[in-house]
C-alpha positions, 0 to 999 in steps of 0.5 A: 508539529508538521503539516498534515495533508490527507490524500484520498489514495493513501491510508491515514497511517501512511499519510501520517508517516509520510509527513512526520518522516519528511518533517524530521528529514527537513529539520534534523540535520543529523538524520538528514545526513545519515539518510542521504548517505544511506541512499548514496547522496553526499552533497546536500547543497541546496537541499529542499524536501516537500511532499505530495508534488503532483505530476498530472497523470504520472502521479503524486510521489510521497516525498520529493527532494531537490539538491543542486545536483540531485533529484530524488523521489521517495515512495513510502509503503506500509501495507499497500503494494506498488500501484499500477506501473507506479515505479515506472511512472516515477522514473518518467517524472525523474527523467522529464524534470531533471535532465541535468541532475543525478536521479534517485528513486527510493522505494521505502517499505515495511517488508522486503520487496524484490523490485527493479527498474530499467537500468538503461534509464540512468536512475539510481534505484534504492529499495530500503525498509522502515526498519533501516530508518529505525536503525539510523535513528537509533545510532544517533542522539535522540531529540523530540523529533526523532523520538516521535518518529521512533514511537510511531514506527514501533507502536504501529509495528512498521519498523519490523526486523523479521528474523529466524524466530518468526518461523515459529509462527509458521506452525499455524500458517497452513491452518490459517490459509486453509480457513481463509481459502474455504471462506473465499471459495464458499463465498464465490459460489454465492455470487449470482454472476458468472465469474472469471478467475484472475491469474494472480495467485492469492499467495502473491498478496501475502507479501503486503499483508493481504490474501484475496482472489482477483475475479472478473465478470467478463473476458474484457476484464473491465474491472477487478473484484477482489474478495478475501482478507486485507491487512491481515498483518495489522492490528485490525485485519479486515475481510470483504469485497473490493472493486477496482476500476483503473483509469485506463479502463473507465472509458470502456465502463460506466462508473455510474453503474456502481452508484446504486451500491448501499452506504455500506460501500466506501467509494473513493477515487485514487490517482490510478482509478476508482475503488468501491469497498465493503470491508468488515473489521475482524479484530472483534471476531478474532479476540472472541474466538469467533473467527471460524469458517462458518462465521467468516462465510456468513460475513462474506455472504452478507456482503455479496448479497448486499452487492447482488441486490443492487448490481446486475452485470 
């Protein structure tokens, strides 16, 4: 149906969504007109859409649209948050590659995110949600292409219309937060290394479905160590430790240092840096009512022990 090209810095779910979204945009004229109107583009002369165009160190935007007098970049998010300076880098791409065209940057997300760009850049910035895409399609005559996108958005719970009814879920939120806090705090005490707490609040990560503590091993903060819970708003929430080393810091730090980690760690390279992750699926524990603090502590400490066996900072 469309060309699927996996990207190491994107999850499979986001990969799939990017390709099917761009495919519908390219081959369904009604949806194309409606979406482009939504982001303020009316003249579609010379319309062309492609994915994964690479711009060296500035990054690889998810979707790129070119018209005769307009250049548009779209960054698609599901569970991930904005990469380091990602929107700023994409503004640089727009300004460096479309000096004579109007420019638009679209930030397409699952949840509302309060994002802005520098108004002096002369770039039109649009922040929209996947639910808006769902609504656009629902107003149109369905066909096989749009049905596939609708099914994926709904089955994966990506097109979510948060409402006042969701407040009922807040009754259990304090207890859930307390459980996660206790598991994280107890696990941090198990490290053999002295840790320096990061300045970003755990609650800040909830907006993208994560809840974790950022830690550092020295004042230079050469790399982040995130410990906690990831994808907690998905069907397969995970818990564990994630190490991130940005490209800006890798010259001050030996990446090979982590090569001795066990096979339990998933090691990947993204555009912005390196990831080392040891995450365990919590869905089985939750379904069997085994998600208490003691079991969570046990799982996290096993991961930390695996780390401590091989890493000596």
